[in-house]
C-alpha distance (Angstrom), angle and dihedral (degrees) to the residues before:
residue distance angle dihedral
M1 . . .
A2 3.74 . .
N3 3.74 116.1 .
S4 3.80 127.3 -163.7
G5 3.71 133.2 177.8
T6 3.83 128.1 32.3
P7 3.75 118.3 -25.0
L8 3.81 119.2 -118.1
V9 3.80 88.2 -131.5
E10 3.70 133.9 13.2
L11 3.78 123.8 -173.8
R12 3.81 104.3 -165.7
D13 3.79 123.6 -164.2
I14 3.88 94.2 -30.8
S15 3.73 118.0 -175.4
I16 3.85 129.4 174.4
A17 3.86 128.5 169.0
F18 3.69 133.0 -168.6
G19 3.83 117.3 -153.0
G20 3.80 89.4 -17.5
I21 3.71 96.4 -50.6
K22 3.74 115.9 117.0
A23 3.72 109.3 -126.9
V24 3.88 91.8 175.6
D25 3.72 118.7 20.3
H26 3.86 117.1 -163.1
V27 3.84 96.2 -44.3
S28 3.77 121.6 173.3
I29 3.77 122.7 -173.6
D30 3.80 135.4 153.9
L31 3.83 142.4 -157.6
Y32 3.85 131.2 -157.1
A33 3.81 128.4 -155.3
G34 3.78 114.7 -85.3
E35 3.88 91.2 20.9
V36 3.78 134.5 115.6
V37 3.87 115.2 -149.9
G38 3.79 115.9 -169.4
L39 3.85 119.5 -143.6
L40 3.75 112.7 -152.4
G41 3.78 139.4 174.0
H42 3.78 142.0 109.8
N43 3.75 121.5 -70.4
G44 3.79 107.8 -70.3
A45 3.88 93.6 21.5
G46 3.71 88.5 121.6
K47 3.83 104.3 -110.5
S48 3.82 95.9 121.3
T49 3.75 92.7 44.5
L50 3.82 89.7 51.9
I51 3.67 94.5 50.9
K52 3.76 93.3 45.3
C53 3.75 86.7 63.5
L54 3.94 85.4 62.2
S55 3.83 94.0 43.3
G56 3.80 92.5 50.8
A57 3.87 95.5 -116.6
Y58 3.87 88.3 115.4
K59 3.75 135.0 23.5
A60 3.80 116.1 -134.9
D61 3.84 117.4 -123.8
S62 3.72 90.9 -139.5
G63 3.81 140.1 -3.7
Q64 3.75 136.3 67.5
I65 3.81 135.7 -86.8
L66 3.84 115.4 -154.4
I67 3.77 125.0 -171.7
N68 3.82 114.2 -165.4
G69 3.81 89.2 -14.2
K70 3.89 94.7 -51.5
E71 3.80 123.3 109.7
V72 3.76 113.3 -119.8
E73 3.82 134.1 -176.8
I74 3.81 116.1 -129.1
K75 3.73 110.2 -170.5
N76 3.83 100.3 154.8
P77 3.76 141.6 1.8
R78 3.73 91.7 -87.2
D79 3.88 89.9 60.6
A80 3.86 88.2 49.6
R81 3.85 91.5 52.7
A82 3.88 89.0 47.9
Q83 3.77 85.8 61.0
N84 3.90 92.3 49.0
I85 3.77 91.8 -105.8
E86 3.86 114.9 145.1
T87 3.78 127.8 -179.6
I88 3.76 124.4 -151.7
Y89 3.80 106.1 -162.7
Q90 3.75 124.0 -158.2
T91 3.86 88.9 -106.7
L92 3.87 87.7 55.2
A93 3.82 89.0 -146.2
L94 3.75 92.7 -121.1
A95 3.85 124.2 157.0
D96 3.80 101.6 -121.3
N97 3.77 96.0 -154.3
L98 3.79 95.1 54.0
D99 3.81 128.8 77.1
A100 3.75 127.1 -119.0
A101 3.78 98.8 -86.6
S102 3.88 93.6 45.9
N103 3.91 87.2 51.2
L104 3.76 94.6 46.8
F105 3.81 91.9 51.8
L106 3.86 98.2 32.9
G107 3.82 105.9 145.1
R108 3.79 91.8 1.5
E109 3.82 98.7 64.9
L110 3.88 120.1 172.7
V111 3.78 112.2 -122.0
S112 3.71 132.5 -158.6
P113 3.88 122.2 -121.0
L114 3.81 87.9 -93.1
G115 3.81 91.7 57.2
F116 3.85 97.1 -105.6
V117 3.85 122.1 131.7
D118 3.78 106.2 -95.2
D119 3.88 103.7 -138.6
S120 3.85 93.9 175.1
A121 3.82 93.9 51.2
M122 3.87 91.7 47.4
E123 3.91 89.9 49.1
A124 3.78 91.4 46.8
E125 3.79 91.5 52.0
T126 3.83 91.5 44.8
R127 3.80 91.1 53.0
K128 3.85 89.9 50.1
I129 3.81 95.7 52.4
L130 3.73 95.4 40.0
K131 3.80 92.1 49.1
R132 3.88 86.6 57.5
L133 3.74 93.5 47.3
N134 3.79 105.0 31.3
P135 3.84 113.7 11.5
N136 3.84 90.7 -175.8
F137 3.82 92.8 59.9
R138 3.88 107.1 116.8
K139 3.83 107.5 149.9
F140 3.80 99.0 94.1
N141 3.80 98.8 140.6
V142 3.95 104.1 48.4
P143 3.75 127.8 82.8
V144 3.81 111.5 -90.2
S145 3.79 85.5 -118.5
A146 3.81 86.5 76.0
L147 3.89 91.7 53.5
S148 3.77 125.9 100.3
G149 3.85 118.4 -111.9
G150 3.79 91.8 -102.6
Q151 3.82 91.5 49.6
R152 3.80 91.6 49.3
Q153 3.83 89.9 52.4
S154 3.90 86.8 51.5
V155 3.84 89.7 57.3
A156 3.83 93.6 45.8
I157 3.87 90.2 47.0
A158 3.85 91.2 46.2
R159 3.76 90.8 54.0
A160 3.70 91.4 53.2
V161 3.77 95.6 47.3
Y162 3.77 95.1 43.3
F163 3.75 90.7 59.3
N164 3.86 91.9 52.9
A165 3.80 102.2 -96.8
K166 3.83 108.9 -179.0
I167 3.80 93.6 170.4
L168 3.78 117.9 45.1
I169 3.83 124.4 -168.5
M170 3.82 111.0 -160.8
D171 3.82 119.9 -169.9
E172 3.88 109.4 -154.1
P173 3.82 93.2 -44.0
T174 3.81 94.3 -174.7
A175 3.79 98.0 45.4
A176 3.78 112.9 134.0
L177 3.84 91.5 3.7
G178 3.89 124.9 128.5
P179 3.88 121.4 -120.6
Q180 3.80 93.9 -93.3
E181 3.80 93.3 49.0
T182 3.87 90.2 44.8
N183 3.77 89.6 54.9
M184 3.93 88.9 49.6
V185 3.79 90.2 55.6
S186 3.81 92.0 43.5
E187 3.87 89.0 54.9
L188 3.77 89.1 49.5
I189 3.80 92.2 52.2
Q190 3.82 91.2 49.8
E191 3.82 90.5 49.7
L192 3.90 90.5 51.7
K193 3.86 89.3 48.6
A194 3.82 89.6 51.6
Q195 3.82 89.0 51.5
G196 3.81 88.7 56.9
L197 3.84 99.9 -106.0
G198 3.81 118.8 146.6
I199 3.80 114.1 -133.9
F200 3.77 131.2 -158.7
L201 3.80 106.3 -160.3
I202 3.77 117.3 -162.0
E203 3.83 104.9 -156.9
H204 3.74 143.7 166.8
D205 3.81 95.3 -177.9
I206 3.87 109.0 86.8
H207 3.86 90.7 -165.0
N208 3.82 91.0 59.1
V209 3.85 90.0 48.7
M210 3.84 91.3 51.7
K211 3.78 90.1 46.9
L212 3.85 101.2 42.8
C213 3.86 108.3 24.3
D214 3.63 135.2 80.4
R215 3.82 94.2 -163.3
A216 3.75 136.1 12.1
S217 3.74 129.4 -147.2
V218 3.76 116.5 -163.7
M219 3.76 125.2 -160.3
K220 3.80 131.0 -166.8
N221 3.80 127.9 179.3
G222 3.75 93.4 -8.1
Q223 3.86 94.3 -52.9
L224 3.83 132.6 101.5
V225 3.80 110.7 -110.9
G226 3.77 88.1 -169.9
T227 3.79 149.1 -74.8
V228 3.80 120.4 -102.8
N229 3.72 137.4 -177.8
V230 3.76 106.0 -108.8
D231 3.82 94.0 -141.3
E232 3.86 90.3 57.1
V233 3.84 97.9 54.1
T234 3.75 139.8 47.9
D235 3.77 129.3 -121.4
E236 3.95 86.3 -107.3
D237 3.86 88.3 56.6
I238 3.81 89.3 52.8
L239 3.74 92.2 46.1
G240 3.83 91.0 51.1
M241 3.86 89.1 53.8
I242 3.95 88.5 52.0
I243 3.76 95.2 47.0
L244 3.87 104.9 29.0
G245 3.76 99.0 27.7
K246 3.71 92.4 -129.6
K247 3.80 132.1 124.6
P248 3.83 114.2 -126.3
A249 3.86 110.1 -99.7
K250 3.81 93.1 -120.0
A251 3.90 89.8 55.6
A252 3.73 97.5 42.1
């Protein structure tokens, strides 16, 4: 995928250490609007730590974060949200006892002119956004604990998109899902791409990366092995990057 213009996100020369051990060592990656970039590597490779500098969970020791070409400072998750960055963790952070609308507006409830929580307005907005993302979603009035894994992902994604996410960080969104549910999440990701969002996808499953991503960035021992266009490499090439820490010759 050939990109031109200004990236949506640039992480430039990011380093972060814990107790003298460099978890991320001078790593630079970028992301364009309407693109999915996969982040791969063994546990401890540094991919989650790197992305947590963007989500505001960690502050980098050095390096720059640029959003639409302008340097920004992200010290906490509130700063990240102010830059339209939303993170969907594997746990999804949903309140199991609440329905889809209550989860979507949790902490940001809509209120009536008299100051009461406006449940009907929240349900109407939830139906509108989910119709756009997942037209088959029907279970609006049950606790999210009663939803399938793919439906729960739909609610978490709808929450991010409703509040104007432009940059989405997704942590293994299809982990522990069956084939049908995985397809549902894949369709959601394609829809978000079509809407112009940029997505960082933290993944272990190379097949998902080949299917969902435009580019793949591989890390090993805190360093960037390289970034490749997915349509120019094989899954064996990416596996070699993860295990051997070397870019394939044709992508070098």
